[in-house]
C-alpha positions as CSV (number, residue, x, y, z in Angstrom):
1,X,39.6,46.3,-13.8
2,X,36.6,47.2,-11.6
3,X,36.5,50.8,-10.2
4,X,34.1,53.1,-8.4
5,X,34.1,56.8,-9.3
6,X,37.6,56.4,-10.4
7,X,39.9,55.7,-13.4
8,X,39.6,56.9,-16.0
9,X,36.7,59.4,-15.4
10,X,38.0,61.0,-12.1
11,X,41.6,62.2,-12.6
12,X,42.4,62.8,-8.9
13,X,43.1,60.9,-5.7
14,X,45.4,58.1,-4.8
15,X,43.3,55.2,-6.2
16,X,43.2,57.0,-9.6
17,X,47.0,57.4,-9.5
18,X,47.4,53.7,-8.6
19,X,45.1,52.5,-11.4
20,X,46.7,54.8,-14.0
21,X,50.2,53.7,-13.2
22,X,49.2,50.0,-13.0
23,X,47.5,50.0,-16.4
24,X,50.3,51.9,-18.0
25,X,53.0,49.8,-16.2
26,X,51.7,46.4,-17.3
27,X,51.4,47.5,-21.0
28,X,51.8,43.8,-22.0
29,X,48.3,43.2,-20.6
30,X,45.1,44.5,-22.2
31,X,42.4,46.0,-19.9
32,X,38.6,46.3,-19.9
33,X,37.8,49.0,-17.3
34,X,34.4,48.9,-15.6
35,X,33.7,52.1,-13.7
36,X,30.6,52.5,-11.6
37,X,29.7,56.2,-11.5
38,X,27.7,57.8,-8.7
39,X,27.0,60.7,-11.1
40,X,26.1,60.0,-14.7
41,X,27.2,63.5,-15.8
42,X,30.9,63.0,-15.0
43,X,33.4,64.2,-17.6
44,X,33.8,61.8,-20.5
45,X,36.8,63.4,-22.0
46,X,39.7,61.3,-20.9
47,X,42.7,59.7,-22.5
48,X,43.6,56.0,-22.0
49,X,46.6,54.1,-23.3
50,X,46.3,51.6,-26.2
51,X,46.1,48.6,-23.9
52,X,42.8,49.8,-22.5
53,X,40.5,48.2,-25.0
54,X,37.1,49.2,-23.6
55,X,35.7,51.4,-20.8
56,X,32.3,50.4,-19.5
57,X,30.7,53.2,-17.6
58,X,27.8,52.3,-15.3
59,X,26.0,55.4,-13.9
60,X,23.9,54.0,-11.0
61,X,21.3,56.6,-11.8
62,X,20.9,55.4,-15.3
63,X,21.7,52.5,-17.6
64,X,25.2,51.1,-17.9
65,X,25.5,52.5,-21.5
66,X,23.8,55.8,-22.0
67,X,23.5,55.4,-25.7
68,X,21.3,52.3,-25.2
69,X,18.4,54.7,-24.7
70,X,18.4,55.1,-28.5
71,X,18.7,51.4,-29.4
72,X,15.7,49.2,-30.3
73,X,17.0,46.2,-28.4
74,X,17.0,48.2,-25.2
75,X,13.5,49.5,-25.9
76,X,12.3,45.9,-26.4
77,X,14.0,45.0,-23.1
78,X,11.8,47.6,-21.4
79,X,8.6,46.6,-23.1
80,X,8.9,42.9,-22.2
81,X,9.5,43.7,-18.5
82,X,5.8,43.6,-17.6
83,X,4.4,44.1,-14.1
84,X,3.2,40.5,-14.0
85,X,6.7,39.2,-14.9
86,X,8.3,41.4,-12.2
87,X,5.8,40.1,-9.6
88,X,6.2,36.4,-10.5
89,X,9.9,36.2,-11.4
90,X,11.8,39.2,-10.1
91,X,10.2,39.8,-6.7
92,X,10.8,36.3,-5.3
93,X,14.5,36.5,-6.3
94,X,14.8,40.0,-4.8
95,X,13.0,38.9,-1.6
96,X,15.5,36.0,-1.1
97,X,18.4,38.3,-1.9
98,X,17.3,41.0,0.6
99,X,16.6,38.3,3.3
100,X,20.1,37.0,2.9
101,X,21.7,40.4,3.1
102,X,19.9,41.2,6.3
103,X,20.7,38.0,8.0
104,X,23.0,38.2,11.0
105,X,24.7,35.0,9.8
106,X,24.5,35.4,6.1
107,X,25.8,32.6,3.9
108,X,28.3,34.1,1.3
109,X,27.9,31.1,-1.0
110,X,24.1,31.6,-1.0
111,X,24.5,35.3,-1.7
112,X,26.8,34.6,-4.7
113,X,24.2,32.1,-6.1
114,X,21.5,34.7,-5.8
115,X,23.6,37.3,-7.4
116,X,24.2,35.0,-10.4
117,X,20.4,34.3,-10.7
118,X,19.6,38.0,-10.5
119,X,22.2,38.7,-13.2
120,X,20.8,36.1,-15.5
121,X,17.3,37.7,-15.1
122,X,18.4,41.4,-15.3
123,X,20.4,40.8,-18.5
124,X,17.1,39.9,-20.2
125,X,14.8,42.4,-18.6
126,X,15.0,46.1,-17.5
127,X,16.8,46.5,-14.2
128,X,15.5,49.9,-13.4
129,X,11.9,48.9,-14.0
130,X,12.3,45.9,-11.7
131,X,14.2,47.7,-9.0
132,X,12.0,50.8,-9.0
133,X,8.8,48.8,-8.9
134,X,6.7,49.5,-5.7
135,X,6.8,45.8,-4.8
136,X,10.6,46.0,-4.4
137,X,10.2,48.7,-1.8
138,X,7.4,46.7,-0.1
139,X,9.6,43.6,0.1
140,X,12.5,45.6,1.7
141,X,10.2,47.4,4.1
142,X,8.5,44.2,5.2
143,X,11.8,42.6,6.1
144,X,12.6,45.7,8.2
145,X,9.2,45.6,10.0
146,X,9.4,41.9,10.6
147,X,12.7,42.1,12.6
148,X,12.4,42.8,16.3
149,X,15.4,45.2,16.3
150,X,15.1,46.8,12.8
151,X,11.4,47.7,13.1
152,X,12.5,50.8,15.0
153,X,14.6,52.0,12.1
154,X,13.0,55.2,10.8
155,X,11.4,55.3,7.4
156,X,13.9,57.9,6.1
157,X,16.9,55.7,7.2
158,X,15.4,52.6,5.7
159,X,14.9,54.5,2.4
160,X,18.5,55.6,2.4
161,X,19.7,51.9,2.5
162,X,17.1,50.8,0.0
163,X,18.2,53.5,-2.5
164,X,21.8,52.2,-2.2
165,X,20.6,48.7,-3.0
166,X,18.2,49.8,-5.7
167,X,20.7,51.9,-7.6
168,X,23.8,49.7,-7.1
169,X,22.1,46.5,-8.0
170,X,21.9,47.8,-11.6
171,X,25.5,46.6,-11.9
172,X,24.1,43.0,-11.9
173,X,22.6,43.7,-15.4
174,X,26.0,44.4,-16.9
175,X,27.5,41.8,-19.2
176,X,31.3,42.0,-19.1
177,X,33.3,40.4,-21.9
178,X,35.4,37.3,-21.3
179,X,38.7,38.1,-19.5
180,X,41.6,36.2,-18.0
181,X,41.7,38.0,-14.7
182,X,39.4,40.4,-12.9
183,X,41.1,43.1,-10.7
184,X,38.9,45.1,-8.3
185,X,40.2,48.3,-6.8
186,X,37.8,48.0,-3.9
187,X,35.5,45.5,-2.1
188,X,32.0,46.9,-2.4
189,X,29.0,46.8,-4.6
190,X,30.9,47.5,-7.9
191,X,32.8,44.3,-7.2
192,X,29.7,42.2,-7.8
193,X,30.8,42.5,-11.5
194,X,33.8,40.3,-10.6
195,X,31.6,37.7,-9.1
196,X,29.5,37.6,-12.2
197,X,32.5,37.3,-14.5
198,X,33.9,34.5,-12.4
199,X,30.5,32.7,-12.6
200,X,30.3,33.0,-16.4
201,X,33.9,32.6,-17.4
202,X,35.7,31.0,-14.5
203,X,38.2,33.9,-14.5
204,X,40.1,34.4,-11.2
205,X,39.7,37.5,-9.0
206,X,42.2,39.7,-7.3
207,X,41.1,42.5,-5.1
208,X,43.1,45.5,-3.9
209,X,41.9,47.6,-1.0
210,X,43.4,51.0,-0.6
211,X,41.1,52.2,2.2
212,X,38.9,49.3,3.4
213,X,35.5,50.2,1.9
214,X,33.6,48.6,4.8
215,X,35.4,50.8,7.3
216,X,35.0,54.0,5.3
217,X,31.4,53.4,4.6
218,X,30.7,52.9,8.3
219,X,32.2,56.4,8.9
220,X,30.3,57.9,6.0
221,X,26.8,56.5,6.6
222,X,26.9,56.9,10.4
223,X,26.5,60.6,9.7
224,X,23.1,59.8,8.2
225,X,21.9,57.3,10.8
226,X,20.9,58.5,14.2
227,X,19.6,55.5,16.2
228,X,21.5,52.3,17.1
229,X,19.2,49.9,15.2
230,X,19.9,51.8,12.0
231,X,23.6,51.7,12.6
232,X,23.5,48.0,13.4
233,X,21.4,47.4,10.3
234,X,23.9,49.2,8.0
235,X,26.8,47.3,9.6
236,X,25.2,43.9,9.0
237,X,24.1,44.8,5.5
238,X,27.6,46.1,4.5
239,X,29.3,43.1,6.0
240,X,27.1,40.8,4.0
241,X,28.0,42.6,0.8
242,X,31.8,42.4,1.3
243,X,32.0,38.8,2.6
244,X,31.0,37.2,-0.8
245,X,33.6,39.3,-2.6
246,X,36.3,38.1,-0.2
247,X,34.9,34.6,-0.6
248,X,35.1,34.7,-4.4
249,X,38.5,36.3,-4.5
250,X,41.5,34.2,-5.3
251,X,44.0,36.8,-4.1
252,X,43.4,39.6,-1.7
253,X,46.2,42.2,-2.2
254,X,45.7,45.1,0.3
255,X,48.1,48.0,0.1
256,X,49.2,47.6,3.7
257,X,49.1,45.2,6.7
258,X,46.6,47.5,8.5
259,X,44.0,46.7,5.9
260,X,44.7,43.0,6.1
261,X,43.7,43.1,9.8
262,X,40.3,44.5,8.8
263,X,40.0,41.9,6.0
264,X,40.6,39.0,8.3
265,X,38.1,40.4,10.8
266,X,35.5,40.5,8.0
267,X,36.0,36.9,7.2
268,X,38.7,36.9,4.5
269,X,40.8,33.8,4.4
270,X,44.3,34.7,5.6
271,X,46.0,32.4,3.1
272,X,44.7,34.5,0.3
273,X,46.2,37.8,1.6
274,X,49.3,39.1,-0.1
275,X,50.2,42.7,0.7
276,X,51.4,44.8,-2.2
277,X,52.6,48.3,-1.2
278,X,52.0,51.3,-3.5
279,X,54.9,52.5,-5.5
280,X,56.1,55.9,-6.8
281,X,58.5,57.3,-9.3
282,X,61.5,58.1,-7.2
283,X,63.1,59.9,-10.1
284,X,60.2,62.4,-10.2
285,X,59.7,62.6,-6.5
286,X,63.1,63.7,-5.1
287,X,64.6,66.5,-3.1
288,X,64.9,69.6,-5.2
289,X,65.5,73.3,-4.8
290,X,62.5,75.5,-5.7
291,X,61.9,79.2,-5.2
292,X,60.0,79.6,-1.9
293,X,59.0,81.9,0.9
294,X,61.6,82.0,3.7
295,X,58.9,81.9,6.4
296,X,58.4,78.6,8.3
297,X,56.2,76.6,5.9
298,X,54.0,73.6,6.3
299,X,52.8,71.8,3.2
300,X,49.8,69.5,2.9
301,X,48.8,67.7,-0.3
302,X,45.3,66.4,0.1
303,X,41.7,66.5,-1.2
304,X,39.4,68.9,0.6
305,X,37.3,66.1,1.9
306,X,35.9,65.2,5.4
307,X,38.2,62.0,5.5
308,X,41.2,64.3,5.1
309,X,40.0,66.4,8.1
310,X,41.2,69.7,6.8
311,X,39.4,71.6,9.6
312,X,41.7,69.9,12.2
313,X,44.7,70.9,10.1
314,X,43.5,74.5,10.2
315,X,42.9,74.4,14.0
316,X,46.4,72.8,14.3
317,X,48.0,75.7,12.4
318,X,46.1,78.2,14.7
319,X,47.6,76.5,17.8
320,X,51.0,76.4,16.2
321,X,50.8,80.1,15.4
322,X,50.9,80.8,19.1
323,X,54.5,79.7,19.1
324,X,55.5,80.6,15.5
325,X,53.5,83.7,14.5
326,X,54.7,83.8,10.9
327,X,53.9,80.1,10.2
328,X,52.4,79.4,6.7
329,X,50.4,76.4,5.6
330,X,49.9,75.8,1.9
331,X,47.2,73.2,1.1
332,X,47.4,71.7,-2.4
333,X,44.2,69.8,-3.4
334,X,40.9,70.0,-5.1
335,X,37.4,69.1,-3.9
336,X,34.2,67.6,-5.2
337,X,32.5,68.2,-1.9
338,X,31.2,71.8,-2.1
339,X,29.6,71.8,1.4
340,X,32.8,70.7,3.1
341,X,35.0,73.0,1.0
342,X,32.8,75.9,2.2
343,X,33.1,74.7,5.8
344,X,36.9,74.7,5.5
345,X,37.0,78.2,4.0
346,X,34.7,79.5,6.7
347,X,36.9,77.9,9.4
348,X,40.0,79.7,8.1
349,X,38.1,83.0,7.8
350,X,36.4,82.8,11.2
351,X,39.6,81.8,13.0
352,X,41.5,84.7,11.4
353,X,43.9,82.3,9.6
354,X,43.9,83.9,6.2
355,X,47.5,85.3,6.6
356,X,48.7,81.8,7.6
357,X,46.6,79.3,5.7
358,X,46.3,79.3,1.9
359,X,44.2,77.1,-0.4
360,X,46.5,76.6,-3.4
361,X,44.1,74.4,-5.4
362,X,45.0,71.3,-7.3
363,X,48.6,70.9,-8.6
364,X,50.0,69.0,-11.5
365,X,53.5,69.2,-9.9
366,X,53.2,67.7,-6.5
367,X,56.9,67.0,-6.4
368,X,57.5,70.8,-6.4
369,X,54.8,71.4,-3.8
370,X,56.4,69.1,-1.3
371,X,59.7,70.8,-1.7
372,X,58.2,74.2,-1.0
373,X,57.9,73.4,2.7
374,X,60.0,72.7,5.8
375,X,57.5,70.1,7.1
376,X,54.8,68.1,5.3
377,X,51.6,67.4,7.3
378,X,48.7,64.9,6.8
379,X,45.6,65.1,9.0
380,X,43.4,62.3,7.6
381,X,41.1,60.3,9.8
382,X,41.2,57.2,7.6
383,X,43.9,56.1,5.1
384,X,45.1,53.1,3.2
385,X,48.7,53.4,2.1
386,X,48.6,57.1,0.9
387,X,50.7,58.0,-2.1
388,X,51.1,61.5,-0.7
389,X,53.0,60.2,2.3
390,X,55.5,58.1,0.4
391,X,55.8,60.9,-2.2
392,X,56.8,63.3,0.5
393,X,59.2,60.8,1.9
394,X,60.9,60.4,-1.5
395,X,61.3,64.2,-1.5
396,X,63.3,63.9,1.7
397,X,60.8,65.9,3.8
398,X,60.2,65.7,7.6
399,X,56.6,64.5,8.0
400,X,53.9,64.8,10.6
401,X,50.9,62.5,10.0
402,X,48.0,61.0,11.8
403,X,48.5,57.4,13.0
404,X,45.7,55.9,10.9
405,X,45.6,53.0,8.4
406,X,48.9,52.2,6.7
407,X,50.6,55.5,7.6
408,X,52.6,54.0,10.5
409,X,53.8,51.2,8.1
410,X,54.9,53.8,5.5
411,X,56.8,56.0,7.9
412,X,58.2,53.3,10.2
413,X,59.9,55.8,12.4
414,X,60.8,58.2,9.6
415,X,58.3,60.8,10.7
416,X,56.2,61.9,13.7
417,X,52.8,60.2,14.2
418,X,50.0,62.1,16.0
419,X,46.4,61.3,17.1
420,X,43.7,61.9,14.6
421,X,41.2,64.8,15.2
422,X,43.6,66.3,17.8
423,X,44.7,69.8,16.8
424,X,46.8,70.2,19.9
425,X,48.9,67.0,19.2
426,X,49.2,68.1,15.6
427,X,50.4,71.6,16.5
428,X,53.0,70.3,19.0
429,X,54.6,68.1,16.4
430,X,54.6,70.8,13.8
431,X,56.2,73.3,16.2
432,X,58.8,70.8,17.4
433,X,60.0,70.1,13.8
434,X,59.9,73.8,12.7
435,X,62.1,74.8,15.6
436,X,64.5,71.9,15.3
437,X,66.4,71.9,12.0
438,X,68.6,69.0,12.9
439,X,65.5,66.8,13.7
440,X,64.0,67.8,10.4
441,X,67.1,66.9,8.5
442,X,67.5,63.5,10.2
443,X,63.8,62.5,9.6
444,X,64.0,63.7,6.0
445,X,67.1,61.7,5.3
446,X,65.7,58.5,6.8
447,X,62.4,59.0,4.9
448,X,64.2,59.4,1.6
449,X,66.3,56.3,2.2
450,X,63.2,54.2,3.1
451,X,61.2,55.5,0.1
452,X,63.9,54.7,-2.4
453,X,64.4,51.2,-1.0
454,X,60.9,50.1,-0.4
455,X,58.4,52.0,-2.5
456,X,59.6,52.2,-6.1
457,X,56.9,52.0,-8.8
458,X,58.8,49.3,-10.6
459,X,58.7,47.0,-7.6
460,X,54.9,47.5,-7.2
461,X,54.1,47.0,-10.9
462,X,56.3,43.8,-11.1
463,X,54.4,42.3,-8.1
464,X,51.1,42.9,-9.8
465,X,52.3,41.4,-13.1
466,X,53.5,38.3,-11.2
467,X,50.1,37.9,-9.6
468,X,48.3,38.3,-12.9
469,X,50.5,35.7,-14.5
470,X,49.9,33.3,-11.6
471,X,46.1,33.7,-11.8
472,X,46.0,33.5,-15.6
473,X,48.1,30.3,-15.6
474,X,45.7,28.9,-12.9
475,X,42.8,29.8,-15.1
476,X,44.3,28.3,-18.2
477,X,45.1,25.1,-16.4
478,X,41.6,24.6,-15.0
479,X,39.0,25.5,-17.7
480,X,35.4,25.8,-16.5
481,X,32.2,25.2,-18.4
482,X,30.4,28.5,-19.1
483,X,28.2,29.5,-16.2
484,X,30.0,27.2,-13.7
485,X,30.8,29.0,-10.4
486,X,33.9,28.2,-8.5
487,X,34.7,30.0,-5.2
488,X,38.3,29.7,-4.1
489,X,38.7,27.7,-0.9
């Protein structure tokens, strides 16, 4: 299983929940987990079940195994990576690779071939020494300057993209053990591991997208790029990273049809796409009576993160307070984004919302949190098929949610959809439900019925097990010579 800042190191968020439940649910399968880490200093104290045989952590600011700093083979690897070898062997490969990633009509098969060649080189020599060599930056910058559009990209913005390439390409130096199937929890740079595994062992690939990484990275990096050439450059570069992953995948299993639309637009073969909805424990998430404040109460269970748009939720509560003065909003969720968390706190304080809006922190009992409220609200600007929505449905709650990603598929008329980044629309829906007990009861009942019928954890796990078995049987029936690369047609 290939992850990015996720299971087992980061015990929060929907993708972590998905990965944990999947690994534990298919206990008859053994797992090697590859987790690319943006921060090398993440907590290493985690518990995994017996069927997780190995966890390979790849900090992109360091080596893929921190203890290798102390091993003689690793030292020898550094010592034999000479400047002349980098110039003669690595730089031409890197030049070709960058050229392909910047092409407006990049060839995915060519990109895959170059990835395999780079992997074969970087397993013998030191990746950091190669990628941090001044000539690597010169190659990248020369390609920028040579393009009539990209030459107006600022040096700072070019460096931002180069650093993404420089750090993430270290994953190509990782040697994963032989496996029967590779399952990627996203389609982005960490998934290059899957391409390498397929090249070496012929093992088939399944990719699951929760939020389409390409779409979310466009949202994230556009905040750092200020001119149009920079934004176009990032769009082309990101597309040329994801297309080879789609090309190499044998099965593309998005968590909702909304993601499949994006995948087809990015070049994924429609015949490979097989939607598998997220599943939840409907025995745990159920209607229950819990001690609560009698005031009209809104619940939100979400990370304090820009993609969850907590500030719009706060402004929505402020507008709703004009009609319901004693309204309360309880937000359950943690944050790893200190700047945004401070921004949310300052918004609540500056708008005088402290009596109405409470940050409850993370909870280990979300099933109780949902049942504390009259209405459950989600204000995200981008979503896949969020666990929080279907958990709230299974608790029989009336839901107000932004119409993004797979949320409309999940609710399917069992809640109220509103526009994203629109506090007025959000407030109107909240007020409507808080003032109409009958409407709340009807929506809650229909949501409960749908969740129990469509989104059980057992159904989801069984679907993945079937896909694993199909791919493993295909692999066993078509053995490949070591190093032979096959891309599914």
